[in-house]
DORO-497447 format. One record per residue (C-alpha): x, y, z. Coordinates in steps of 0.1 Angstrom, whole numbers, padded with zeros to 4 digits, always signed. Layout:
# DORO-497447
XYZ...
# end
This chain:
# DORO-497447
-0050-0202-0126-0078-0183-0109-0067-0153-0088-0089-0136-0062-0079-0099-0064-0089-0081-0031-0091-0044-0030-0104-0016-0007-0114+0017-0022-0098+0007-0055-0104-0014-0085-0129-0018-0102-0142+0015-0092-0135+0044-0115-0124+0068-0087-0105+0041-0067-0069+0046-0057-0045+0020-0072-0072+0012-0096-0050+0019-0127-0023-0005-0114-0048-0032-0108-0064-0028-0142-0029-0030-0159-0021-0061-0139-0054-0079-0148-0051-0070-0186-0014-0079-0187-0020-0114-0172-0047-0123-0197-0037-0160-0195-0052-0161-0158-0087-0158-0146-0095-0130-0120-0123-0128-0095-0125-0093-0079-0136-0088-0044-0138-0051-0036-0146-0032-0005-0159+0004-0012-0152+0033+0011-0180+0059+0001-0213+0063-0016-0197+0086-0041-0172+0059-0051-0200+0034-0058-0219+0060-0076-0190+0066-0100-0193+0031-0114-0169+0006-0126-0141+0007-0152-0146-0015-0183-0135-0050-0172-0116-0073-0195-0130-0108-0204-0106-0125-0180-0125-0111-0150-0150-0138-0142-0168-0125-0111-0170-0092-0091-0183-0091-0056-0185-0059-0036-0193-0049+0000-0196-0014+0015-0175-0002+0045-0191+0032+0046-0228+0026+0054-0243+0016+0088-0253-0020+0087-0283-0034+0107-0284-0071+0099-0313-0077+0124-0294-0108+0137-0301-0116+0174-0276-0141+0188-0286-0167+0214-0270-0171+0248-0243-0194+0237-0233-0172+0207-0233-0141+0230-0209-0159+0253-0186-0168+0224-0186-0132+0212-0179-0119+0247-0149-0143+0251-0133-0135+0217-0140-0097+0217-0129-0095+0253-0096-0112+0244-0092-0088+0214-0099-0057+0237-0073-0070+0262-0046-0072+0236-0054-0037+0223-0047-0023+0258-0016-0043+0264+0017-0026+0273+0041-0052+0259+0073-0033+0249+0074-0025+0212+0037-0031+0208+0019-0005+0186-0002+0006+0216+0028+0014+0237+0045+0034+0210+0017+0052+0194-0002+0064+0224+0021+0093+0233+0021+0112+0200+0002+0114+0167+0019+0102+0137+0045+0084+0157+0063+0053+0146+0065+0022+0168+0099+0020+0184+0101-0017+0174+0068-0020+0154+0042-0046+0157+0069-0072+0153+0079-0065+0190+0049-0085+0202+0055-0120+0215+0045-0152+0196+0020-0158+0224+0004-0124+0219+0003-0130+0181-0014-0163+0186-0039-0149+0211-0048-0121+0185-0052-0146+0157-0074-0169+0179-0097-0139+0189-0099-0128+0152-0106-0161+0137-0130-0169+0166-0151-0140+0157-0150-0151+0120-0162-0186+0129-0189-0172+0151-0201-0151+0121-0201-0181+0098-0220-0202+0124-0245-0178+0137-0247-0149+0113-0232-0114+0109-0216-0095+0136-0222-0057+0129-0249-0054+0156-0227-0073+0182-0196-0052+0173-0215-0020+0181-0234-0033+0211-0231-0024+0248-0214-0058+0253-0185-0047+0230-0183-0012+0247-0182-0027+0282-0155-0052+0271-0133-0023+0258-0140-0004+0291-0130-0034+0313-0098-0038+0292-0089-0002+0296-0094-0002+0334-0077-0036+0340-0043-0037+0357-0014-0034+0333-0033-0014+0306-0014+0012+0288-0016+0048+0303-0033+0061+0272-0059+0034+0272-0067+0041+0309-0076+0077+0299-0104+0065+0276-0138+0080+0284-0173+0068+0271-0172+0089+0239-0137+0074+0231-0149+0039+0237-0180+0044+0215-0157+0058+0187-0133+0030+0190-0162+0004+0189-0176+0019+0158-0142+0021+0140-0134-0015+0150-0169-0026+0136-0161-0011+0102-0126-0026+0102-0139-0060+0111-0169-0060+0088-0154-0084+0063-0157-0111+0090-0194-0111+0084-0193-0115+0046-0205-0147+0029-0175-0150+0006-0156-0178+0023-0173-0208+0008-0157-0235-0014-0176-0223-0045-0167-0186-0039-0134-0171-0027-0124-0205-0013-0123-0218-0049-0095-0196-0062-0059-0208-0065-0044-0176-0049-0056-0145-0031-0038-0113-0041-0046-0084-0018-0037-0050-0033-0033-0033+0001-0029-0041+0038-0054-0033+0065-0091-0043+0062-0086-0055+0026-0064-0082+0038-0091-0097+0061-0109-0117+0033-0076-0131+0023-0068-0141+0059-0102-0158+0062-0099-0176+0028-0066-0190+0041-0081-0199+0074-0112-0216+0061-0101-0230+0027-0062-0229+0029-0059-0205-0001-0024-0190-0003-0021-0152+0002+0000-0127-0016+0002-0091-0001+0011-0061-0022+0016-0027-0006+0027+0004-0024+0018+0025+0006+0019+0008+0040-0016+0011+0055-0003+0011+0090+0019+0041+0082-0012+0058+0066-0031+0053+0098-0005+0070+0119-0005+0100+0096-0043+0103+0094-0051+0103+0131-0036+0136+0144-0067+0150+0159-0080+0120+0178-0076+0116+0216-0046+0097+0229-0069+0067+0239-0085+0064+0205-0050+0067+0188-0036+0040+0211-0063+0015+0208-0067+0018+0170-0030+0019+0164-0027-0013+0185-0054-0030+0164-0040-0020+0130-0005-0029+0141-0015-0064+0153-0036-0069+0121-0006-0060+0100+0016-0084+0119-0010-0112+0114-0013-0105+0077+0025-0105+0072+0027-0137+0093+0001-0156+0072+0012-0143+0037+0031-0166+0014+0048-0137-0002+0048-0100+0005+0056-0075-0023+0064-0040-0012+0066-0014-0039+0098+0002-0027+0124+0000+0000+0107+0026+0021+0076+0003+0024+0098-0027+0029+0115-0012+0059+0081-0005+0075+0069-0041+0069+0101-0055+0084+0095-0033+0115+0060-0046+0117+0071-0082+0118+0074-0093+0082+0098-0121+0075+0126-0110+0052+0125-0143+0034+0090-0136+0022+0097-0100+0009+0101-0093-0029+0103-0057-0039+0082-0050-0071+0082-0015-0082+0050+0000-0096+0045-0004-0133+0038+0027-0153+0030+0033-0190+0059+0051-0206+0042+0055-0240+0024+0089-0234+0057+0104-0224+0078+0093-0254+0072+0123-0276+0083+0147-0247+0115+0127-0242+0123+0128-0280+0119+0166-0282+0138+0181-0253+0148+0212-0274+0112+0225-0272+0115+0231-0235+0118+0266-0220+0154+0266-0205+0143+0291-0177+0110+0274-0166+0106+0251-0136+0075+0228-0135+0058+0213-0105+0030+0186-0113+0007+0169-0089-0022+0171-0065-0024+0203-0047-0025+0195-0009-0005+0206+0022+0018+0176+0021+0032+0188-0011+0046+0219+0006+0041+0244-0022+0047+0272+0004+0084+0261+0007+0086+0259-0032+0073+0295-0035+0098+0308-0010+0126+0288-0027+0115+0304-0061+0118+0338-0046+0155+0331-0040+0158+0316-0075+0144+0348-0090+0171+0368-0073+0198+0346-0088+0181+0342-0122+0156+0370-0129+0143+0354-0160+0131+0321-0143+0095+0311-0143+0075+0286-0122+0045+0266-0135+0025+0249-0109+0002+0223-0126-0023+0205-0107-0058+0203-0092-0068+0206-0055-0074+0174-0035-0108+0180-0017-0118+0210+0002-0085+0212+0022-0067+0212-0011-0088+0240-0025-0082+0261+0007-0044+0253+0003-0044+0263-0034-0061+0297-0025-0035+0303+0002-0006+0295-0022-0020+0319-0049-0022+0347-0023+0013+0340-0012+0026+0341-0048+0008+0374-0054+0025+0387-0023+0060+0374-0032+0059+0382-0069+0038+0413-0077+0036+0422-0114+0070+0435-0125+0060+0455-0157+0079+0486-0145+0108+0468-0130+0144+0464-0143+0135+0428-0154+0100+0435-0166+0081+0404-0176+0046+0419-0177+0030+0392-0156+0035+0372-0124+0064+0346-0129+0044+0320-0110+0015+0304-0130-0011+0281-0115-0025+0259-0142-0044+0227-0148-0040+0200-0175-0067+0196-0201-0065+0231-0215-0052+0243-0250-0018+0251-0236-0013+0220-0215-0036+0192-0228-0017+0164-0210+0006+0157-0181+0033+0150-0207+0029+0185-0221+0032+0199-0186+0066+0182-0181+0077+0192-0216+0070+0228-0210+0100+0233-0187+0136+0223-0184+0135+0213-0147+0109+0193-0128+0106+0201-0090+0091+0180-0062+0089+0198-0027+0068+0172-0007+0072+0166+0030+0053+0133+0028+0055+0110-0002+0051+0073-0008+0063+0062-0043+0067+0094-0063+0048+0084-0095+0049+0120-0108+0087+0120-0105+0088+0088-0126+0066+0104-0152+0092+0132-0154+0120+0107-0158+0101+0091-0187+0100+0125-0203+0138+0128-0199+0137+0157-0175+0162+0165-0148+0147+0167-0113+0152+0184-0080+0135+0166-0051+0131+0166-0014+0145+0135+0004+0112+0120+0015+0096+0085+0010+0109+0065-0019+0123+0095-0038+0161+0085-0036+0152+0050-0045+0132+0061-0076+0156+0086-0091+0189+0069-0080+0218+0092-0091+0198+0108-0119+0187+0140-0100+0194+0163-0072+0179+0156-0037+0177+0182-0008+0162+0181+0027+0125+0187+0030+0113+0221+0043+0146+0238+0033+0137+0265+0007+0174+0276+0005+0187+0242-0004+0159+0237-0029+0167+0271-0045+0204+0264-0047+0200+0230-0064+0175+0245-0090+0199+0274-0097+0228+0250-0103+0208+0231-0129+0194+0262-0146+0229+0275-0151+0243+0242-0164+0222+0229-0195+0246+0202-0203+0244+0187-0169+0205+0189-0171+0207+0170-0204+0229+0142-0190+0207+0138-0159+0175+0138-0180+0189+0110-0204+0200+0090-0174+0167+0094-0157+0148+0082-0187+0170+0051-0191+0165+0042-0154+0128+0047-0155+0125+0025-0187+0146-0002-0170+0128-0003-0135+0093+0012-0137+0075+0000-0168+0042-0020-0169+0060-0049-0186+0085-0054-0158+0058-0053-0131+0035-0077-0149+0065-0102-0155+0073-0100-0118+0039-0108-0106+0035-0136-0131+0067-0152-0117+0056-0147-0082+0022-0163-0089+0040-0194-0103+0064-0195-0073+0035-0195-0048+0015-0221-0067+0045-0243-0070+0047-0245-0032+0010-0250-0027-0010-0282-0029-0036-0284-0056-0070-0284-0040-0093-0286-0070-0104-0319-0085-0100-0321-0123-0130-0336-0140-0133-0354-0173-0161-0348-0200-0185-0371-0181-0180-0352-0148-0159-0380-0132-0125-0373-0115-0098-0374-0141-0070-0399-0130-0036-0383-0127-0052-0349-0135-0034-0333-0105+0005-0334-0104+0021-0353-0077+0036-0330-0050+0056-0336-0018+0043-0317+0012+0059-0334+0041+0055-0316+0074+0081-0320+0100+0111-0306+0117+0133-0314+0087+0117-0286+0068+0128-0259+0091+0161-0245+0079+0173-0242+0116+0168-0278+0123+0175-0294+0089+0188-0328+0088+0204-0348+0060+0197-0382+0046+0230-0397+0055+0239-0373+0083+0267-0357+0063+0269-0322+0048+0273-0336+0013+0239-0354+0013+0216-0343-0016+0189-0333+0010+0213-0306+0025+0209-0286-0008+0190-0254-0004+0162-0264-0028+0151-0292-0005+0135-0270+0022+0112-0240+0025+0110-0214+0052+0076-0228+0063+0079-0252+0092+0044-0264+0087+0044-0272+0050+0074-0279+0028+0077-0287-0008+0106-0306-0023+0118-0282-0050+0149-0290-0068+0170-0265-0090+0169-0273-0126+0206-0281-0129+0205-0305-0100+0171-0319-0113+0188-0329-0146+0216-0346-0127+0192-0367-0107
# end
């Protein structure tokens, strides 16, 4: 089958996030063909180039989201009227005060979570948002691109009318001209995929399945391929894009937060509504998706796949670890809360004077560099050199290091250098670094954030975030009990090998691809050697629309509960299109 892989700021770019996961997926599913459609976020990302692509990647199409676009398209009167109607409807919905809508919940505080999520909107509102969105896409397809129109005075005035209209949310009513200009510009970037020329029958419309590697803007090409060409959509989210939006808008005005949160919430709800299957990477992401309107029947949790091979040697040689050393590995940034870790280590040193802490990582951008400098200053203040003290060590017990040097050439060497791995984050999605420590057979002490508990199960100790004393007590308990450390480390490695390997991830997606295709009509015509349609080249399928396909109103052939058509395999959860699928054991009987 041909898969259209949709990414934003990721594969095939070298520096893209989630690029490694996509590369492993494409290489692992070498029996399928992949067309990659990538949205880039920055000039630096594009300058970094692409990773080496395997032969099963047939086509790569890219589009930038970072540069200003002036397509020079001037719409006529009729096109301008269509734009005003669709964009005005979209703006009206962004200012709505429906209970449970993202705008009503997110307008009051930055980083807030909707009380009911985007799923709180009514079916009528969901349809209105979809009609406005696809109306803009159809206008772009008929008349040309929309970047100029989305930044025009017409768009700004439509936002202003919606914010001033009766019933608009209080935060939206506070919007001033600079706020409206900012929102219009941000919406233009988010809606830029509407203007792409990807949605033809010989392009994205020719694939068998669209697999989007994240939510948000990256899902728009998949939504349009489904709208124009009826291509089924699979959505994978290892970090929920709507949650990321809430966490990255703390400094914006309430009006900007309200309007953009409403847009992203409604876009997430529309994406989940149209997807054939949704695959969260963990239970934490799954809860967010359910609160944003995702149907539980569509959800399949698929944990990220990671390569365990580089960590095998560290797992097989636990005796080389320093029994008094704690290790922290990751990107240095405020969300990792190294300040709490340093204060916790001060208490650990009072209980275990010979303990040492190795902080191994590189700063994440300018903010991370400033945070690293602050942590080094704090460590120097908390742990001055103790060459003359009763427990003289001759150097600071806290070491800040990076991988790649002679002492720690790889991340596996970093984990192997200590007996205990610590995670102190206050915000975390799926803790990949923690899983790497589990592959190494190391016991862990972690804060209870994100998907940490789901990842480690009962193989490590978990403490509340921002609680140095609890973190210190847990670390001391394991430092003083080497047998318990060994048991937890062995259990952690067994759990990681069972749940988080590349092989299980690839097998899960291969099965999901087949599941979706088995419920989707074949749209391609199979040709013979002469170019003529091949008779019986497409398998017969039963896609019978009707009320009988809805489980809530299912009827049986003979009216009795024992009828064959009352079996679970005879209906899908899609009231529009149903496929008669029969379990293998029942099929043999028939």
